[in-house]
C-alpha positions, -999 to +999 in steps of 0.1 A: -624-474+312-659-489+314-666-500+350-695-517+367-699-511+404-722-534+423-735-518+455-744-481+461-736-481+498-708-462+515-680-481+498-697-483+464-706-446+464-671-436+474-656-457+447-680-443+421-671-407+431-634-414+430-635-431+396-660-408+380-637-378+386-610-396+366-631-397+334-643-433+336-676-446+323-694-458+354-725-479+359-738-485+394-761-514+402-782-517+434-816-528+446-822-496+465-836-469+442-831-441+467-794-447+469-791-449+431-811-417+427-789-399+453-758-410+433-772-399+400-781-365+414-745-360+424-724-377+398-723-382+361-730-419+359-755-445+348-776-466+373-793-500+370-819-513+395-815-549+403-795-577+419-759-577+408-758-615+408-784-617+381-771-624+345-798-602+330-790-573+354-753-576+346-761-576+309-782-545+313-754-528+331-731-534+301-711-565+312-706-576+276-681-548+269-671-536+304-635-538+314-639-540+352-664-553+377-662-540+413-686-560+435-688-542+468-723-550+481-727-560+517-733-597+507-702-618+501-723-644+483-737-617+458-702-604+452-688-639+445-716-650+423-714-618+403-677-624+396-683-660+385-711-649+362-691-620+348-663-644+339-684-673+326-710-654+306-693-622+296-655-629+300-652-596+318-615-590+321-610-577+357-632-587+387-628-573+422-649-585+452-655-572+486-654-600+511-664-594+547-658-629+559-623-641+566-632-676+556-629-670+519-595-653+522-582-683+542-589-705+512-575-686+482-581-715+458-618-706+461-612-673+443-592-686+413-606-688+378-619-723+381-641-713+411-654-678+419-630-661+394-621-632+416-589-614+405-586-592+436-604-593+469-607-566+495-619-566+531-627-530+542-633-541+578-598-556+580-582-526+564-599-503+589-588-525+617-551-524+605-554-486+601-566-482+637-538-505+649-513-480+634-530-451+652-527-470+685-490-475+679-486-438+671-512-421+694-500-386+685-508-390+648-539-381+628-530-405+600-504-433+597-498-447+562-473-473+551-455-479+518-433-506+505-445-533+528-439-511+559-404-498+551-416-462+547-441-444+568-461-412+561-475-396+593-499-367+595-499-349+628-508-315+643-478-293+653-479-279+688-461-251+705-429-265+721-420-288+693-384-282+683-392-274+647-423-253+655-416-217+648-385-226+626-380-230+589-381-266+575-344-264+566-336-266+603-349-302+604-316-314+590-297-294+617-319-308+645-316-345+633-286-346+610-284-384+612-320-388+598-331-381+563-368-371+562-392-351+542-421-328+551-443-334+520-473-312+529-485-286+553-522-277+558-528-244+576-563-235+585-574-262+559-554-246+531-524-263+515-491-246+520-464-256+495-434-265+517-399-255+509-368-249+530-379-214+540-414-224+552-419-219+589-439-245+608-466-229+629-485-242+659-517-258+647-504-268+613-513-302+600-480-316+589-473-347+568-438-362+574-423-391+555-392-411+565-380-447+568-402-464+594-373-468+618-368-430+619-404-417+619-407-413+656-376-391+657-392-369+630-425-367+649-407-354+680-398-323+660-435-313+658-447-320+692-440-338+725-447-375+721-474-390+742-468-419+765-474-453+750-509-466+750-517-493+775-555-491+783-581-491+755-619-490+756-638-500+724-674-490+720-690-515+697-683-552+692-693-555+656-670-567+628-644-540+633-645-538+671-642-576+674-614-579+648-595-551+666-600-565+701-589-599+690-557-585+674-546-562+702-557-579+733-523-597+737-505-564+740-530-540+756-556-539+784-588-539+764-625-534+773-653-537+748-688-521+754-715-538+734-752-530+738-766-562+722-766-589+749-764-618+724-734-602+707-718-596+741-720-633+748-703-641+715-675-616+722-670-630+757-667-665+743-643-656+715-621-630+731-595-645+755-582-615+774-607-587+767-632-576+793-667-575+776-693-552+791-729-554+781-743-518+780-744-485+762-712-465+755-731-433+759-741-443+795-722-418+817-725-441+848-711-471+829-681-451+817-675-437+851-677-471+867-652-485+842-627-456+850-629-439+816-605-412+829-577-439+830-582-449+794-553-440+770-576-444+740-614-446+736-625-460+702-661-455+691-666-482+664-703-490+663-724-489+631-742-457+642-724-423+634-744-403+659-737-428+687-700-428+679-698-391+679-717-388+712-698-416+729-665-401+719-674-366+730-686-380+764-655-401+768-633-371+761-652-349+785-649-375+812-611-377+809-601-402+782-567-391+769-574-396+732-607-405+714-614-418+679-648-421+662-657-442+632-680-421+610-695-431+576-709-398+566-680-377+553-698-344+561-696-355+598-660-364+595-650-329+584-673-314+611-658-331+641-621-337+631-597-315+651-624-306+676-630-324+709-628-357+689-591-363+682-595-385+652-625-391+629-622-420+604-643-426+573-641-464+566-647-459+529-618-435+526-595-459+545-604-489+523-606-472+489-569-471+483-566-509+478-594-506+452-578-477+434-544-493+429-561-519+407-578-492+386-549-468+381-531-468+349-493-476+351-477-498+377-491-484+410-481-504+440-499-484+468-525-457+469-535-438+501-562-411+505-553-383+529-572-356+546-606-373+542-600-378+504-587-343+495-551-354+488-535-386+477-502-404+481-490-430+456-462-455+453-455-459+416-430-481+399-408-463+374-402-483+342-381-474+311-347-467+298-326-436+303-328-413+274-362-427+263-382-422+295-399-391+311-388-405+345-360-430+343-324-416+341-336-381+351-329-361+383-360-352+403-356-315+394-356-325+357-389-343+358-419-323+348-440-330+379-473-310+380-475-281+405-488-296+437-470-329+432-439-338+452-415-368+448-410-377+485-390-409+486-376-438+465-374-475+473-346-492+455-332-527+454-295-526+463-283-555+441-306-567+413-334-547+397-369-561+399-368-574+363-337-593+370-351-607+402-382-619+384-360-635+357-341-654+384-373-666+400-367-647+432-388-621+449-373-586+449-361-570+481-363-532+482-339-525+510-328-489+502-349-460+513-339-428+496-355-395+505-359-377+472-338-346+467-335-324+437-304-342+424-317-378+431-317-398+398-346-422+392-336-457+381-355-484+363-378-504+387-375-478+415-406-474+436-413-437+437-435-423+465-453-391+455-476-368+473-504-349+455-521-320+473-552-327+452-565-360+438-573-342+405-535-342+399-532-380+400-542-386+364-513-364+353-489-383+374-501-416+360-496-403+324-461-392+333-451-427+345-467-446+316-444-464+293-447-473+256-453-508+244-417-509+232-405-512+268-422-546+271 
């Protein structure tokens, strides 16, 4: 696929790296020559220097025969104008825009073909906010990812000595919680993937990914470690877009404090947040943290725009007694460096938000994409289409499907009455109300949503090909 990416920042470079590895023809446009040169030194792609909202620049980037435009600059106006120009002048088929302001999302008619012509919009800041909300709800977890509109949850957590399943083979999970059907889809031991089967013994320190219906996931987590007490008190370092969005969302249910060094921004936060205590100061100030009883905080979230400040603030908060600390870190090299050390959770915003972009680029009917372990692994929710006897997937048992080594079918979402096609024909929205953990004898049906775990993202293209259907299906 020929793809134009506008913006060579954190989001744009992460998208380029992900798509370039899947054999796409990529062109990246930016006004910053240094960013473009760094990308070109690392990846096999083409770059164009210029403003992505310029018709001549888009033409130079190949808009006349491109199949997709991904506008992810830091300017909403540039992204919107680029989509409109790409549609009007070049009839470019698919246009995706990053929108940081919630105003545009509140008026979806502005994005239709008669206006800005945006097919899909993404807001990385909002996605990061929702991601952190899940981690607050599950404070023991390293990652919390949802599928099928929240019906299925995949949780990554570190196993600790004393967990009922730690030191025991995976098959004992069914003995411990016979009323719950769950799946351990992956284990990482000393950063190396361990293929889990019934005989695999969970060791203390393992990073374990568990999948179950959302209503059962806490019970599964208890098998790996003692669950922490619920979060009540939260301190947020940084009142920027993400810090403000998060505080506004959670202040009704938690005691929240925000530390913001910019006095003018602090005044804005104090005016627009109803129940949050806003502190004007530096989150790396030991006296400030001590005065605000950092040792009583259940979670400390470092969410400024500066990686180094986030790391130092989180380390200081942890040393001073905060129960759990999280740092937002843009440079992925830093994320790998600090994860699992004194900082409990390190988040790369680009890795969190890239999934919503990738599901529009994947071939086949992909409903959800999540990146795991800082981008090393991937989990997908793919819709199975086809007829039994003519499909590589539909009508087959899981153990009959030629899944590549390192790929595991974890769960299936199924509509209990009408299939999705029938629902569409009747003008009603499908309701997938059956959560089936995939076992070797589970048979895949047409329109099932199949959740798969890939230990390496290089395996994803093979999975996509497996789920593709011929034109005769349609």
